C-alpha positions in Angstrom: -11.6 -4.2 -23.9 -15.1 -3.4 -22.4 -15.6 -5.1 -19.1 -18.8 -7.0 -18.8 -21.1 -4.9 -16.4 -21.8 -7.9 -14.3 -18.1 -8.6 -13.7 -17.5 -4.9 -13.1 -20.3 -4.8 -10.5 -18.7 -7.9 -8.8 -15.3 -6.1 -8.7 -16.9 -3.3 -6.7 -19.2 -5.3 -4.5 -16.8 -8.0 -3.4 -15.6 -7.4 0.2 -11.9 -6.9 0.0 -8.9 -5.7 2.0 -6.3 -3.3 0.7 -2.9 -4.0 2.2 -0.5 -1.9 0.2 -1.4 1.7 -0.1 0.7 4.7 1.0 -1.5 7.4 2.4 0.8 10.2 1.2 0.4 8.6 -2.3 -3.4 9.2 -2.2 -2.8 13.0 -2.2 -4.6 14.1 -5.3 -3.3 17.2 -7.2 -6.3 19.3 -6.2 -5.9 18.5 -2.5 -2.2 19.2 -2.6 -2.7 22.6 -4.3 -5.5 23.6 -1.9 -3.6 22.5 1.3 -0.4 24.3 0.2 -2.4 27.5 -0.4 -4.2 27.1 3.0 -0.9 26.5 4.8 1.2 29.1 3.0 3.5 26.4 1.6 5.4 27.3 -1.6 5.4 24.4 -4.0 7.7 24.1 -7.1 4.6 24.5 -9.2 2.6 27.7 -9.4 -0.7 26.4 -11.0 -2.9 23.3 -10.6 -2.2 22.4 -14.2 1.5 22.4 -13.4 0.9 20.1 -10.4 -1.1 17.7 -12.5 1.7 17.7 -15.1 4.3 16.9 -12.4 2.4 13.6 -11.8 3.5 12.5 -15.2 6.8 10.9 -14.1 9.1 8.4 -15.8 10.4 6.0 -13.2 10.5 5.3 -9.4 13.0 8.0 -8.5 11.2 10.7 -10.5 7.9 9.6 -8.9 9.5 9.8 -5.4 10.8 13.3 -6.1 7.3 14.5 -6.8 5.9 12.5 -3.9 8.2 14.0 -1.3 7.8 17.6 -2.7 4.0 17.2 -2.6 4.0 16.0 1.0 5.2 19.4 2.1 1.6 20.6 1.7 0.6 18.4 4.7 1.1 20.5 7.8 -1.8 20.3 10.3 -3.8 17.6 11.8 -6.7 18.8 9.6 -4.6 18.1 6.5 -3.9 14.5 7.6 -7.5 14.0 8.6 -8.7 15.2 5.1 -6.1 13.0 3.4 -7.1 9.9 5.3 -10.9 10.6 4.9 -10.6 11.1 1.2 -8.8 7.8 0.8 -11.2 5.8 3.0 -14.3 7.3 1.4 -12.9 6.2 -2.0 -11.8 2.8 -0.8 -15.2 2.1 0.7 -16.8 2.9 -2.6 -14.6 0.3 -4.2 -15.8 -2.4 -1.7 -12.8 -2.2 0.6 -13.9 -3.4 4.0 -10.5 -3.2 5.7 -7.3 -1.3 4.9 -3.8 -1.6 6.4 -2.4 1.8 5.4 1.2 2.8 5.1 2.5 6.2 6.3 6.0 7.6 6.1 6.7 9.5 9.4 10.2 10.6 8.4 8.7 12.5 5.5 6.9 14.6 8.1 9.2 14.6 11.1 12.1 15.9 9.0 9.9 18.9 8.3 9.2 19.5 11.9 5.7 17.8 11.8 5.5 15.3 14.7 3.5 12.2 15.5 1.3 14.4 17.7 0.1 16.1 14.6 -0.4 13.4 12.0 -1.5 10.5 14.1 -4.5 12.3 15.7 -5.5 13.5 12.2 -5.3 9.9 10.8 -7.2 8.5 13.8 -10.1 11.0 13.6 -10.7 10.2 9.9 -10.4 6.4 10.5 -12.9 6.5 13.3 -15.4 8.5 11.2 -15.0 6.3 8.2 -15.7 3.1 10.3 -18.8 4.7 11.7 -20.1 6.0 8.4 -18.9 3.3 5.9 -18.2 0.3 8.1 -14.6 0.2 6.8 -12.0 -0.7 9.4 -8.4 0.4 9.1 -4.9 0.2 10.7 -1.7 2.1 10.3 1.7 0.6 9.3 4.6 2.9 9.9 7.2 2.7 7.1 10.9 3.5 7.3 12.4 5.1 4.2 15.4 3.4 2.7 17.1 6.5 1.5 17.7 7.7 5.1 20.1 5.9 7.5 18.8 3.0 9.7 19.8 5.1 12.7 17.2 7.6 11.7 14.7 4.8 11.5 15.5 3.8 15.1 15.1 7.4 16.2 11.7 7.5 14.4 10.6 4.3 16.2 11.6 5.8 19.6 9.5 8.9 18.8 6.6 6.7 17.8 6.5 4.8 21.1 3.8 7.0 22.8 1.6 6.4 19.8 2.1 2.7 19.3 -1.4 2.0 20.5 -2.5 3.4 17.1 0.1 1.6 15.0 -0.2 -2.0 13.8 3.2 -2.6 12.3 6.3 -1.4 10.5 7.3 -1.5 6.9 10.2 -0.5 4.7 9.7 1.5 1.5 11.2 4.2 -0.9 14.1 3.6 -3.3 14.8 -0.1 -3.4 17.9 -0.7 -5.6 21.1 -0.3 -3.6 19.3 -0.4 -0.3 19.0 -4.1 0.7 17.0 -4.9 3.9 19.9 -6.0 6.2 20.8 -2.6 7.7 17.3 -2.3 9.1 17.5 -5.6 11.1 18.0 -3.8 14.5 15.1 -1.5 14.1 12.8 -4.3 13.0 13.9 -6.4 16.0 13.1 -3.4 18.3 9.7 -3.0 16.6 8.9 -6.6 17.2 9.8 -6.2 20.8 6.9 -3.7 21.0 4.5 -6.2 19.5 4.4 -4.6 16.0 3.8 -6.7 12.9 6.5 -6.7 10.2 6.2 -6.2 6.4 8.6 -4.9 3.9 8.9 -3.7 0.3 11.1 -6.1 -1.7 11.4 -7.5 -5.1 9.8 -4.7 -7.1 12.9 -3.2 -8.7 15.3 -5.0 -6.4 16.4 -8.7 -6.9 14.9 -11.8 -5.3 17.7 -11.7 -2.8 16.1 -8.7 -1.3 12.9 -10.8 -0.7 14.9 -13.5 1.0 16.6 -10.9 3.2 13.3 -9.3 4.1 12.1 -12.8 5.3 15.3 -14.0 6.9 16.7 -10.8 8.4 13.7 -8.6 9.0 11.4 -11.5 9.6 8.7 -9.9 7.4 5.4 -11.6 7.6 4.3 -10.1 4.3 6.2 -8.9 1.2 5.1 -5.8 -0.6 5.4 -6.2 -4.3 7.6 -9.3 -4.6 7.0 -9.7 -8.3 10.7 -10.5 -9.0 10.5 -13.5 -6.8 9.5 -15.4 -9.9 13.2 -15.3 -11.0 14.1 -17.7 -8.2 12.2 -21.0 -8.2 13.3 -22.0 -4.8 12.0 -18.7 -3.4 8.7 -19.2 -5.2 8.5 -22.6 -3.5 9.2 -21.1 -0.1 6.6 -18.3 -0.6 4.0 -20.9 -1.6 4.8 -23.5 1.1 4.9 -20.9 3.9 1.8 -19.0 2.5 3.7 -15.7 2.6 1.5 -13.0 1.1 2.6 -10.7 -1.8 0.8 -7.4 -2.0 0.9 -6.8 -5.7 0.1 -3.4 -7.4 -0.6 -3.8 -11.1 -1.0 -0.2 -12.2 2.0 0.8 -10.1 4.1 -1.9 -11.9 2.9 -0.6 -15.2 3.5 3.1 -14.4 7.0 2.5 -13.0 8.0 0.3 -15.9 8.2 -3.0 -14.0 6.2 -4.2 -17.0 5.8 -2.4 -20.4 2.2 -3.3 -20.8 -0.5 -5.0 -18.6 -0.5 -8.0 -20.8 3.0 -8.8 -19.6 2.1 -8.5 -15.9 3.1 -11.6 -13.9 -0.1 -11.7 -11.8 -1.4 -14.8 -13.6 1.8 -16.6 -13.3 2.0 -15.7 -9.6 -1.5 -17.2 -9.1 -0.6 -20.3 -11.2 2.3 -20.9 -8.9 -0.1 -21.0 -6.0 1.1 -17.9 -4.3 -1.0 -15.9 -1.9 -1.2 -12.7 -4.0 -3.6 -9.8 -3.6 -4.4 -6.6 -5.5 -3.6 -3.1 -4.2 -3.3 0.4 -5.4 0.1 1.5 -3.9 0.0 5.3 -4.7 -3.3 5.7 -6.5 -3.2 9.4 -7.0 0.0 9.0 -8.9 -0.5 5.7 -10.6 -3.8 6.1 -12.3 -6.3 4.2 -10.2 -7.6 3.0 -6.9 -8.1 -0.7 -5.9 -11.1 -1.5 -8.2 -9.2 0.1 -11.1 -6.4 -2.3 -10.5 -8.8 -5.3 -10.6 -10.2 -3.8 -13.9 -6.7 -3.5 -15.3 -6.2 -7.3 -14.8 -9.5 -8.0 -16.5 -8.5 -5.8 -19.5 -4.9 -6.7 -19.7 -4.8 -10.4 -18.7 -8.3 -11.5 -19.4 -9.1 -12.2 -15.8 -12.7 -13.4 -15.2 -15.0 -14.1 -12.3 -12.9 -17.0 -10.9 -9.7 -15.0 -10.6 -11.4 -11.8 -9.3 -13.1 -13.8 -6.5 -9.8 -15.6 -5.7 -7.9 -12.3 -5.4 -10.6 -10.8 -3.1 -10.4 -13.9 -0.9 -6.6 -13.7 -0.9 -6.7 -10.0 0.3 -8.7 -11.1 3.3 -6.5 -14.1 4.1 -3.3 -12.0 3.7 -4.5 -9.3 6.2 -3.7 -9.0 9.9 -7.4 -9.2 10.8 -8.6 -11.6 13.5 -9.5 -15.1 12.4 -13.2 -14.5 13.2 -13.3 -11.3 11.0 -11.5 -13.2 8.2 -14.1 -16.0 8.4 -17.0 -13.6 8.3 -15.6 -11.7 5.3 -14.7 -14.8 3.4 -18.2 -16.1 4.0 -19.6 -12.8 2.6 -17.4 -13.2 -0.5 -18.5 -16.8 -1.1 -22.2 -15.8 -0.7 -21.8 -13.0 -3.2 -19.9 -15.2 -5.6 -22.5 -17.9 -5.3 -20.2 -20.3 -3.6 -22.1 -20.3 -0.3 
């Protein structure tokens, strides 16, 4: 399907927020290969073509295997600065005006790379991107499920001197077999520091994981959440409480949550009145940044102007921006869409 140029231009021009993107998942093969060479890091692949081929994975676990191996190339503050800058430059070109960006500190601290290395790198790029492109951004620190909750608590303790640069906490990595409940204590401690709470749930895991994220972790936003549709009472709760779902269409396709985009549940989620928005997840691995994910919904589900504008509005409403900034960005969307 060829997207109408007017609609494609709208996709790019609409102000939007991206609320589900892992900064380590924006590491393009070329950047990984170059950083590894610069830092003397030996990767399992000897050529750039082999690195590119490794990005052709088959499921969530095989993706994560490549993801964590590739992260070894990130060593210095310069690396984290370059990684963040490359993402924000690309996001701004897609019309992203605000991003709430996940990072996985345990992926780095377990390699001896501390908060005093990656946080300043991130901050430097975020400040430059705001000055140059007008894109604002915040950091959300994710705990990885395949490591014990006690390790997450140690990570939170290590993060305390840097919490002025961190907006919230999340929970990611392998979902099946790792329900949210064991992370209740670290989430409680995070909230005591004033951090916001989100969590991955209901991607590969069942609707019960979404309920636990809400009830036990007190998550304010659910990352993925597409399997919530299997539980009508949960759908009603998400709708009534206006709990956002940060949905990632191309990720869902690449990780076999759906076999083809025509089967994606985004239209049904919207028809149910849920506060869903479009995000890129790990765009270097999943075949597209945020505008590409909007385009995938146009091509696969026949979305038009009305749905695209609604999703852009939802992304702003689902963010942790101030009420005034939300009002301003929503007004911009309405003006651009001709609703003003």
